[in-house]
C-alpha positions in Angstrom: 0.4 0.3 -0.1 3.3 2.2 0.8 4.7 2.1 -2.6 1.1 2.7 -4.5 1.1 5.4 -2.4 -1.8 4.8 -0.3 -0.4 5.9 3.2 -3.4 6.2 5.4 -4.5 2.3 4.2 -1.0 1.1 4.9 -0.8 2.3 8.2 -4.1 0.9 8.6 -2.8 -2.4 7.8 0.1 -2.1 9.5 -1.6 -1.1 12.7 -3.3 -4.9 12.1 -0.1 -6.2 11.3 1.4 -5.6 14.3 -1.7 -6.3 16.5 -1.2 -9.9 15.1 2.6 -9.7 15.0 3.8 -7.6 17.8 7.4 -8.4 17.7 7.8 -9.5 14.1 11.0 -7.4 13.5 10.5 -6.9 10.1 7.1 -5.0 10.4 8.6 -3.0 13.2 11.5 -1.9 11.5 8.8 -1.0 8.0 6.6 1.0 10.7 9.5 2.7 11.2 10.5 3.7 7.9 7.2 4.6 7.0 6.6 6.9 10.1 6.5 10.2 9.8 9.4 11.9 10.9 9.1 13.5 13.9 7.6 9.8 15.1 10.3 7.5 14.0 12.4 8.3 17.1 9.3 6.9 19.5 8.4 4.0 17.1 12.0 3.0 16.9 12.1 3.1 20.6 8.8 1.2 21.0 10.3 -1.6 18.4 13.6 -1.9 20.1 11.4 -2.9 23.5 9.5 -5.5 21.7 12.4 -7.1 19.6 15.6 -6.4 20.7 17.7 -9.1 19.1 16.4 -8.0 15.6 18.9 -7.3 12.8 16.3 -5.3 10.6 15.1 -3.8 13.9 18.1 -2.9 14.1 19.2 -1.6 10.8 16.3 0.4 10.9 17.7 2.7 13.8 20.8 2.7 12.3 19.2 3.9 9.3 17.4 6.4 11.7 20.6 7.8 12.9 22.1 8.0 9.6 19.2 10.4 8.6 19.9 12.5 12.2 23.7 12.7 11.0 25.3 10.6 14.5 27.8 8.8 12.3 29.5 7.0 14.7 26.0 5.5 16.7 25.0 4.2 13.6 28.3 3.0 12.6 28.0 0.9 16.0 24.4 -0.4 14.8 25.2 -1.7 11.5 28.1 -3.5 13.6 25.6 -4.7 15.7 23.1 -5.6 13.3 25.4 -7.7 10.8 26.9 -9.5 13.9 23.3 -10.5 14.8 23.0 -11.9 11.5 25.4 -12.2 9.3 23.3 -14.0 6.9 21.2 -10.8 5.8 22.1 -9.6 2.8 20.2 -6.3 3.4 21.5 -5.2 6.4 25.1 -5.8 5.1 24.3 -3.7 1.7 22.5 -1.0 3.6 26.0 -1.0 5.7 28.1 -0.8 3.0 25.4 1.9 1.2 26.4 3.8 4.9 30.0 3.3 4.6 30.4 4.4 1.1 29.1 7.9 2.1 30.5 8.6 5.1 33.5 6.1 5.9 36.8 6.0 4.4 38.5 3.7 1.6 39.5 1.2 4.1 36.6 1.1 6.2 34.6 0.8 2.7 36.9 -2.4 1.8 36.4 -3.8 5.5 32.6 -4.4 5.1 33.1 -5.5 1.7 35.3 -8.4 2.5 33.3 -9.1 5.5 30.3 -10.0 4.0 31.9 -11.8 0.9 33.1 -13.9 4.2 29.8 -14.3 5.5 28.4 -15.5 2.4 25.0 -14.0 3.2 21.6 -15.4 1.8 18.7 -13.7 2.8 17.1 -10.8 2.9 14.2 -8.8 0.6 16.1 -7.3 -2.2 19.5 -9.3 -1.6 17.6 -12.5 -2.1 15.9 -10.9 -4.9 18.7 -9.4 -6.8 21.1 -12.4 -6.4 18.4 -14.9 -7.9 18.2 -13.1 -11.0 19.4 -14.9 -13.7 22.3 -12.3 -15.0 23.7 -11.8 -11.3 24.0 -16.0 -10.5 27.3 -16.3 -11.2 28.4 -12.9 -9.6 30.6 -12.9 -6.9 29.5 -11.6 -2.9 31.3 -8.4 -3.6 29.9 -8.1 -6.6 26.5 -9.1 -5.5 27.1 -6.4 -2.2 28.0 -3.5 -4.6 24.3 -4.7 -6.8 22.2 -4.6 -4.0 23.6 -1.5 -2.5 22.6 0.1 -6.0 19.6 -1.0 -6.0 18.9 0.2 -2.8 20.2 3.5 -3.4 18.2 3.5 -6.0 14.6 3.0 -4.3 
């Protein structure tokens, strides 16, 4: 609903979904992302209380820190997300984008190397990008760049 621009319906669907599954990390992370800017901080606090170890929630909070220009906090939270679940490619891609925009070349390479070593297989954008026939033979480092580019364009 959010992608089609129907924000009112998206909010009501999200409210119902969170009543059904109050600890679902993917819903909590989406709830943070779709909230108005002034509500994002309170939504993120609520999400962390409900699901403190979910890497999708941790990544959403890290992205919130990026928008507030709190880069050292964002780096810590991205680091926490990829440590909690190194198999989540979307978290690696967001971390890579963050380091590309705000980190040094060494930090970018470190994220790329660690991602290649972790060989992530999951994540909404990661799976859909890496499973395309044209990307099947790509290395993890090439896949990370592709997914990061897809996320930047979205």
